[in-house]
C-alpha positions as CSV (number, residue, x, y, z in Angstrom):
1,M,148.4,158.4,113.1
2,H,149.9,155.2,114.3
3,L,150.8,156.8,117.7
4,L,147.3,158.3,118.1
5,G,145.7,154.9,117.3
6,G,148.3,152.8,119.2
7,L,147.4,150.5,122.0
8,R,149.5,152.6,124.5
9,T,147.4,155.7,123.6
10,R,144.2,153.9,123.9
11,L,145.1,152.4,127.3
12,V,146.2,155.9,128.6
13,V,143.0,157.5,127.3
14,A,140.8,154.7,128.8
15,F,142.6,155.1,132.2
16,V,142.2,158.9,132.2
17,L,138.6,158.7,131.2
18,V,137.8,156.2,133.9
19,A,139.7,158.3,136.4
20,L,138.0,161.5,135.2
21,V,134.5,160.0,135.4
22,S,135.2,158.6,138.8
23,A,136.5,161.9,140.1
24,V,133.6,163.9,138.7
25,T,131.1,161.4,140.1
26,S,132.7,161.3,143.5
27,T,132.9,165.1,143.5
28,A,129.2,165.4,142.7
29,L,128.2,162.9,145.4
30,A,130.5,164.5,148.0
31,Y,129.1,167.9,147.2
32,R,125.5,166.7,147.4
33,E,126.0,164.8,150.7
34,S,128.0,167.6,152.3
35,R,125.5,170.2,151.3
36,T,122.6,168.2,152.6
37,A,124.4,167.6,155.9
38,V,125.4,171.2,156.4
39,L,121.9,172.6,155.5
40,Q,120.2,169.9,157.7
41,R,122.4,170.7,160.6
42,A,121.8,174.5,160.3
43,Q,118.1,174.0,159.7
44,D,117.7,171.8,162.8
45,S,119.7,174.1,165.0
46,F,117.8,177.2,163.9
47,Q,114.4,175.6,164.3
48,R,115.3,174.3,167.8
49,D,116.6,177.7,169.0
50,F,113.6,179.4,167.4
51,L,111.0,177.2,169.1
52,E,112.8,177.5,172.4
53,R,112.8,181.2,172.1
54,V,109.1,181.4,171.1
55,N,108.1,179.2,174.0
56,T,110.1,181.4,176.3
57,V,108.7,184.7,175.2
58,A,105.1,183.8,174.2
59,P,103.7,183.4,177.7
60,N,104.4,187.1,178.3
61,V,102.3,188.3,175.4
62,D,98.8,189.6,176.4
63,M,96.0,188.1,174.3
64,P,94.6,189.4,172.1
65,P,97.8,191.4,171.2
66,D,97.9,194.8,169.6
67,V,100.6,196.0,167.1
68,Q,102.9,197.3,169.8
69,S,102.8,194.1,171.8
70,L,103.3,192.1,168.6
71,A,106.4,194.2,167.7
72,A,107.8,193.8,171.2
73,F,107.2,190.1,171.0
74,A,109.0,189.8,167.6
75,T,111.9,191.9,168.8
76,R,112.4,189.8,171.9
77,V,112.3,186.6,169.9
78,S,114.8,188.0,167.4
79,D,117.1,189.3,170.1
80,G,117.3,185.9,171.7
81,L,118.5,184.2,168.5
82,G,122.0,184.3,167.1
83,G,122.5,186.7,164.3
84,A,119.3,188.7,165.1
85,P,117.2,187.2,162.3
86,L,114.1,188.9,161.0
87,V,111.1,187.8,163.0
88,V,107.5,188.5,161.9
89,A,104.6,188.0,164.3
90,R,101.0,187.8,162.9
91,Y,97.7,187.8,164.7
92,Q,94.7,187.8,162.5
93,D,95.1,191.1,160.4
94,L,97.9,192.5,162.7
95,K,101.5,192.1,161.7
96,A,104.7,193.3,163.4
97,T,108.4,192.7,162.6
98,S,111.6,192.8,164.6
99,D,113.0,195.2,161.9
100,S,110.4,197.6,160.5
101,L,112.7,198.3,157.5
102,A,113.3,194.7,156.6
103,D,111.6,193.0,153.6
104,D,109.3,190.1,154.8
105,S,108.5,188.9,151.3
106,R,110.6,185.9,151.9
107,I,107.7,184.5,153.9
108,T,105.8,182.9,151.1
109,P,102.0,182.3,151.0
110,A,102.6,178.6,150.9
111,L,104.5,178.7,154.1
112,R,101.9,180.8,155.8
113,T,99.2,178.4,154.6
114,A,101.2,175.4,155.9
115,V,101.5,177.0,159.3
116,A,97.9,178.0,159.5
117,T,96.4,174.7,158.3
118,K,98.8,172.1,159.6
119,D,99.1,173.7,163.0
120,R,102.7,172.8,163.4
121,T,106.2,174.2,162.7
122,S,107.0,174.4,159.0
123,F,110.0,175.7,157.1
124,Q,111.1,176.6,153.5
125,R,114.5,177.3,151.9
126,V,114.0,180.2,149.4
127,L,116.2,182.3,147.2
128,H,115.8,186.0,147.5
129,G,118.1,188.1,145.3
130,D,120.3,185.0,144.7
131,E,120.8,184.7,148.4
132,P,119.7,181.5,150.1
133,Y,117.4,181.9,153.2
134,L,115.8,179.6,155.7
135,V,112.3,180.6,156.7
136,V,110.6,178.9,159.7
137,G,107.1,179.5,160.9
138,T,105.2,178.1,163.8
139,P,101.8,178.8,165.5
140,V,101.8,179.8,169.2
141,T,99.7,177.4,171.2
142,Y,98.5,177.3,174.8
143,E,99.5,174.7,177.3
144,N,96.3,172.8,176.5
145,K,97.4,172.6,172.8
146,Q,94.8,175.0,171.6
147,T,96.0,177.5,169.0
148,S,96.2,181.2,170.1
149,G,95.9,182.6,166.6
150,L,99.4,184.0,166.9
151,E,101.9,183.0,164.2
152,V,105.6,183.7,164.3
153,Y,108.0,183.5,161.4
154,A,111.8,183.8,161.5
155,T,114.1,184.3,158.5
156,T,117.8,183.6,158.6
157,S,120.5,183.7,155.9
158,L,122.1,180.4,154.7
159,R,125.0,182.2,153.1
160,P,127.6,180.8,155.6
161,E,126.4,177.3,154.9
162,Q,126.4,178.0,151.2
163,D,130.0,179.2,151.4
164,D,131.0,176.1,153.4
165,T,129.6,173.7,150.8
166,T,131.1,175.8,148.0
167,G,134.4,175.5,149.7
168,V,134.0,171.8,149.9
169,L,133.2,171.6,146.2
170,D,136.2,173.8,145.3
171,A,138.5,171.6,147.4
172,V,137.2,168.4,145.8
173,R,137.3,169.9,142.3
174,G,140.9,171.0,142.8
175,G,141.8,167.4,143.5
176,I,140.6,166.2,140.1
177,A,143.6,167.3,138.2
178,P,146.1,165.5,140.4
179,V,143.9,162.4,140.3
180,V,143.8,162.5,136.5
181,L,147.5,163.0,136.3
182,L,148.1,160.1,138.7
183,A,145.8,158.0,136.5
184,A,147.8,158.9,133.4
185,L,151.0,157.9,135.1
186,L,149.5,154.6,136.3
187,A,148.2,154.1,132.8
188,L,151.7,154.6,131.3
189,L,153.1,152.1,133.8
190,A,150.4,149.6,133.0
191,A,150.7,150.1,129.3
192,R,154.5,149.6,129.5
193,T,153.9,146.4,131.4
194,V,151.3,145.1,129.0
195,L,153.0,146.3,125.8
196,R,156.5,145.0,126.6
197,P,155.6,141.4,125.7
198,V,153.6,142.6,122.8
199,R,156.6,144.5,121.4
200,E,158.8,141.5,121.9
201,L,156.3,139.4,120.1
202,G,156.1,141.9,117.3
203,R,159.9,141.9,116.9
204,A,160.1,138.2,117.0
205,T,157.4,138.0,114.3
206,R,159.2,140.4,112.1
207,R,162.5,138.4,112.5
208,L,160.6,135.2,111.6
209,A,159.1,136.9,108.6
210,E,162.6,137.9,107.5
211,G,163.7,134.3,107.6
212,D,165.1,133.9,111.1
213,L,163.5,130.6,112.0
214,D,165.2,130.6,115.4
215,S,163.3,133.7,116.4
216,R,161.5,133.0,119.8
217,V,160.1,135.1,122.7
218,T,160.5,134.6,126.4
219,V,157.4,133.3,128.1
220,R,156.8,135.1,131.4
221,G,154.0,134.4,133.8
222,G,150.8,132.5,133.1
223,D,148.4,135.1,131.7
224,E,146.9,135.5,128.2
225,L,150.1,137.1,126.8
226,A,152.2,134.2,128.1
227,D,149.8,131.8,126.3
228,L,150.2,133.9,123.2
229,A,154.0,133.8,123.5
230,R,153.8,130.1,124.0
231,D,151.7,129.6,120.9
232,F,154.1,131.8,118.9
233,N,157.1,129.6,119.9
234,H,155.2,126.5,119.1
235,T,154.2,127.8,115.7
236,A,157.8,128.9,115.0
237,D,159.0,125.4,115.9
238,E,156.5,123.8,113.6
239,L,157.4,126.3,110.8
240,R,161.1,125.6,111.2
241,T,160.5,121.8,111.0
242,S,158.4,122.2,107.9
243,V,160.9,124.5,106.3
244,S,163.8,122.2,107.1
245,E,161.8,119.3,105.6
246,L,161.0,121.3,102.5
247,R,164.7,122.4,102.1
248,E,165.9,118.9,102.5
249,Q,163.4,117.7,99.8
250,D,164.4,120.5,97.5
251,A,168.1,119.8,98.0
252,R,167.5,116.1,97.2
253,S,165.5,117.1,94.1
254,R,168.3,119.4,93.0
255,R,170.9,116.8,93.6
256,F,168.8,114.2,91.7
257,V,168.4,116.6,88.7
258,A,172.2,117.4,88.7
259,D,173.2,113.8,88.9
260,V,170.7,112.7,86.2
261,S,171.9,115.6,83.9
262,H,175.5,114.7,84.5
263,E,174.9,111.0,83.8
264,L,173.0,111.9,80.6
265,R,175.9,113.9,79.1
266,T,178.0,111.0,77.9
267,P,175.2,109.0,76.1
268,L,173.8,112.3,74.8
269,A,177.2,113.1,73.2
270,A,177.1,109.8,71.4
271,M,173.5,110.3,70.3
272,T,174.3,113.8,69.1
273,M,177.1,112.6,66.9
274,V,174.9,109.8,65.4
275,A,172.0,112.2,64.9
276,T,174.3,114.7,63.2
277,V,175.5,112.1,60.8
278,L,172.0,111.0,60.1
279,D,170.9,114.6,59.6
280,E,173.8,115.3,57.1
281,D,172.9,112.2,55.1
282,A,169.1,112.7,55.3
283,D,169.0,113.8,51.6
284,Q,170.2,110.4,50.6
285,L,167.5,108.5,52.6
286,P,164.0,107.8,51.6
287,P,161.6,110.6,52.5
288,D,160.1,108.9,55.6
289,A,163.5,107.9,56.8
290,A,164.9,111.4,56.1
291,Q,162.1,113.0,58.1
292,A,162.7,110.7,61.0
293,A,166.4,111.4,60.9
294,R,165.8,115.1,60.9
295,T,163.3,114.8,63.8
296,V,165.7,112.6,65.8
297,S,168.5,115.1,65.2
298,A,166.4,118.1,66.3
299,E,165.0,116.4,69.4
300,T,168.5,115.2,70.3
301,A,169.8,118.7,70.0
302,R,166.9,120.0,72.1
303,L,167.5,117.3,74.8
304,S,171.2,118.2,74.8
305,R,170.4,121.9,75.4
306,L,168.0,120.9,78.2
307,V,170.6,118.9,79.9
308,D,173.1,121.7,79.5
309,D,170.6,124.1,81.0
310,L,169.8,121.8,83.9
311,M,173.5,121.4,84.7
312,E,173.9,125.2,84.6
313,M,171.0,125.7,87.0
314,S,172.4,123.0,89.3
315,R,175.6,124.9,89.5
316,F,173.7,128.1,90.5
317,D,171.7,126.1,93.1
318,S,174.8,124.6,94.6
319,G,176.7,127.8,94.7
320,A,179.4,126.4,92.4
321,A,178.8,129.1,89.8
322,A,181.6,131.6,89.8
323,L,182.4,134.8,88.0
324,N,185.4,135.2,85.8
325,A,185.2,138.9,85.1
326,S,187.5,140.9,82.9
327,E,187.3,144.3,81.2
328,I,185.0,144.0,78.1
329,D,183.5,146.2,75.4
330,L,179.8,145.5,75.9
331,G,178.9,146.4,72.3
332,E,181.6,144.1,70.8
333,T,180.5,141.3,73.1
334,V,176.9,141.6,72.0
335,R,177.8,141.8,68.3
336,A,180.0,138.6,68.7
337,S,177.3,136.7,70.5
338,L,174.7,137.5,67.7
339,A,177.2,136.7,64.9
340,L,178.1,133.4,66.5
341,R,174.5,132.3,66.2
342,G,173.8,133.9,62.8
343,W,171.3,136.4,64.2
344,T,173.1,139.6,63.1
345,D,170.8,140.1,60.0
346,A,167.7,139.4,62.0
347,V,168.3,142.0,64.7
348,R,168.5,145.8,64.6
349,L,171.6,146.8,66.5
350,E,172.4,150.0,68.4
351,L,175.8,149.4,69.8
352,P,177.7,152.6,70.7
353,E,181.4,152.3,71.1
354,G,183.2,152.7,74.4
355,V,180.6,151.1,76.7
356,R,183.0,149.1,78.8
357,T,182.6,147.3,82.1
358,A,184.1,144.4,84.0
359,A,182.0,141.3,83.4
360,D,182.2,137.6,82.6
361,R,182.2,137.5,78.8
362,R,180.8,134.0,78.6
363,R,178.0,134.7,81.0
364,V,177.1,137.9,79.2
365,D,177.0,135.9,76.0
366,V,174.6,133.4,77.6
367,I,172.3,136.2,78.8
368,V,172.2,137.9,75.4
369,A,171.7,134.6,73.6
370,N,168.8,133.7,75.8
371,L,167.1,137.2,75.6
372,V,167.5,137.6,71.9
373,G,166.7,134.0,71.1
374,N,163.5,134.4,73.2
375,A,162.6,137.5,71.3
376,L,163.2,135.9,67.9
377,R,161.3,132.7,68.9
378,H,158.3,134.2,70.8
379,G,158.2,137.8,69.6
380,A,157.9,139.4,66.2
381,P,160.3,141.4,64.1
382,P,161.8,143.9,64.3
383,V,163.9,142.7,67.2
384,S,166.3,145.3,68.3
385,V,169.2,145.2,70.8
386,T,170.5,148.4,72.4
387,V,173.5,148.9,74.6
388,G,173.6,151.8,76.9
389,A,175.5,153.3,79.8
390,E,174.1,154.9,82.9
391,W,175.7,156.5,85.9
392,D,175.5,153.4,88.0
393,G,176.0,150.7,85.3
394,V,175.4,149.5,81.8
395,T,172.3,148.1,80.1
396,V,171.5,145.8,77.2
397,T,167.9,146.2,76.0
398,V,166.2,143.6,73.8
399,T,162.9,144.7,72.2
400,D,160.5,142.9,69.9
401,A,157.3,143.8,68.2
402,G,155.3,140.8,69.2
403,P,152.0,140.7,71.1
404,G,153.8,141.4,74.3
405,L,153.1,139.7,77.6
406,P,149.8,139.6,79.5
407,P,150.1,141.4,82.9
408,E,149.5,138.2,84.8
409,V,152.4,136.6,83.0
410,L,155.1,139.3,83.8
411,P,155.8,138.2,87.4
412,H,156.4,134.6,86.3
413,V,158.6,135.2,83.3
414,F,161.8,134.3,85.1
415,E,160.4,131.2,86.8
416,R,161.9,127.9,85.8
417,F,160.0,126.0,83.1
418,Y,157.4,128.7,83.0
419,K,156.0,129.4,79.5
420,A,153.8,132.3,78.6
421,D,150.5,132.1,76.7
422,A,150.6,130.2,73.5
423,S,149.5,133.3,71.6
424,R,153.1,134.7,72.0
425,T,154.7,131.5,70.6
426,R,155.4,131.6,66.9
427,S,155.3,128.4,65.0
428,S,158.3,127.5,62.9
429,K,159.4,124.4,61.2
430,T,163.0,125.0,62.4
431,D,161.9,126.2,65.9
432,T,162.6,123.4,68.3
433,G,161.4,125.5,71.3
434,G,163.2,126.4,74.4
435,S,163.9,124.4,77.5
436,G,161.9,126.7,79.7
437,L,165.1,127.7,81.6
438,G,166.4,130.4,79.3
439,T,165.1,133.5,81.2
440,A,165.9,131.9,84.5
441,I,169.5,131.2,83.5
442,A,169.8,134.8,82.2
443,L,168.6,136.2,85.5
444,E,170.9,134.0,87.6
445,N,173.9,135.1,85.4
446,A,172.9,138.7,85.9
447,R,172.6,138.3,89.6
448,L,176.0,136.7,89.7
449,H,177.3,140.1,88.4
450,G,175.2,141.9,91.0
451,G,172.8,143.0,88.3
452,T,169.3,142.0,87.2
453,V,167.1,141.4,84.2
454,E,163.8,143.3,84.0
455,V,160.8,142.6,81.7
456,S,157.9,144.9,80.7
457,N,155.8,145.6,77.7
458,R,156.6,148.4,75.4
459,T,155.0,151.8,76.2
460,D,155.9,153.6,72.9
461,G,152.6,152.8,71.2
462,V,153.9,149.6,69.7
463,T,153.1,146.2,71.1
464,G,156.0,144.0,72.2
465,A,158.1,142.9,75.1
466,V,161.2,144.6,76.5
467,F,163.9,142.7,78.4
468,T,166.6,144.9,80.0
469,L,169.8,143.5,81.4
470,R,171.3,145.8,84.0
471,L,174.9,145.3,85.2
472,P,176.5,147.6,87.8
473,H,179.9,149.2,87.2
474,R,182.5,146.9,88.5
475,H,186.3,147.2,88.7
476,H,188.3,144.5,87.0
477,E,190.4,144.1,90.2
478,E,187.4,143.0,92.2
479,H,187.3,139.8,90.2
480,H,190.8,139.5,89.0
481,E,191.4,136.2,90.9
482,E,190.6,133.1,89.0
483,H,187.5,131.1,89.7
484,H,186.8,127.6,88.7
485,E,183.4,126.1,88.3
486,E,182.8,122.7,89.8
487,E,180.7,120.0,88.2
488,P,178.8,117.3,90.0
489,A,181.0,114.2,90.5
490,G,180.0,111.2,88.5
């Protein structure tokens, strides 16, 4: 469909149609003009010869004539004309022909009336049995211009002229096919010339859309296509400048966040220790002071997690995050992660033995902690964790029975600091909320393994969200070398 509707096809079709219409029009005009010229020449020649012959023979006719003299007159006129045409002589009610067996019905009453009333030579082209004929009639007059009452008609075939014009038509018609073919070839050449810069512009546009900001096209000539190429290059220059500025601003923002997070670690460590002491001694404090101490402790812990998450994201952004993979049992890793956080009793586990892969145990722990913590915090029980193996990798699926996620939220779940609708958030006195970076960090860790994290709503008749970690099979040797993570200098 693309080829049929392409610009090349339309150009070729337009050229061919123009050529075809021009050829047909030229053929029709040429046929009409040539036919008119041939018939006019034959008609003039026959009339001239006919009148000369009548003028030569008529003086020898005795007036009034009888049938025999009329027949002799007609025969002598016919014999003096090329092709011995049929000649009919009429005088009042007498009629004689040069050929008594010939059919004189080609002499129409209209022609006879014209000859009799207009008193001058008249002619008609008639079809008789699909054969074209020229019929000429003239009255015979005396030298003093008085009519004698004698009328003479001659009939000659126009078949030779008809054949000549038909031959011209066939010759011109035979030239249409080569003309159309030549037009198609010219159209292809023209389309190639026109479409070449269009194709170059299309390729450059696709490269630009794929992120190649140095994509440009060569400007040739000064026509509209050259203007279009010039505009494209100008737009690409502007886009590259804008993108460079945005990237620089983004890099500065990321460096600022990384630097601030790093600088906050030391005072936060001290604050955390003090807050922990206050929290432990809260029972010995007055109620208001105890509540304040617990609030300070919780918010300090939350701020500490936020700073840790920001530093983790800054390592991903700077490319400093590295994978320290080793052969692990995925079920055991998940079980240990949940046990470390005291979630074992709150989660249904389906952890088959023997599901092994090469992965970074710490990063898998971070992913599981974020996904399960998110399900416990925002979903509803029962929360289940299932480990599985597929032909191309392993999976960890976290499912809850909460309200699920609205369709418009699903594409944004892994965006930084994005929080879904409040209807999915469960209130809890002990819930200090997340940093808004948990799912983003989980996805970055999965990508570092070459995997991904997918989210959807349950389709088994129960409401709830489903997060699925997919890690490809990896060989331990691929990541046997040691990697060290870098932290921002401070």
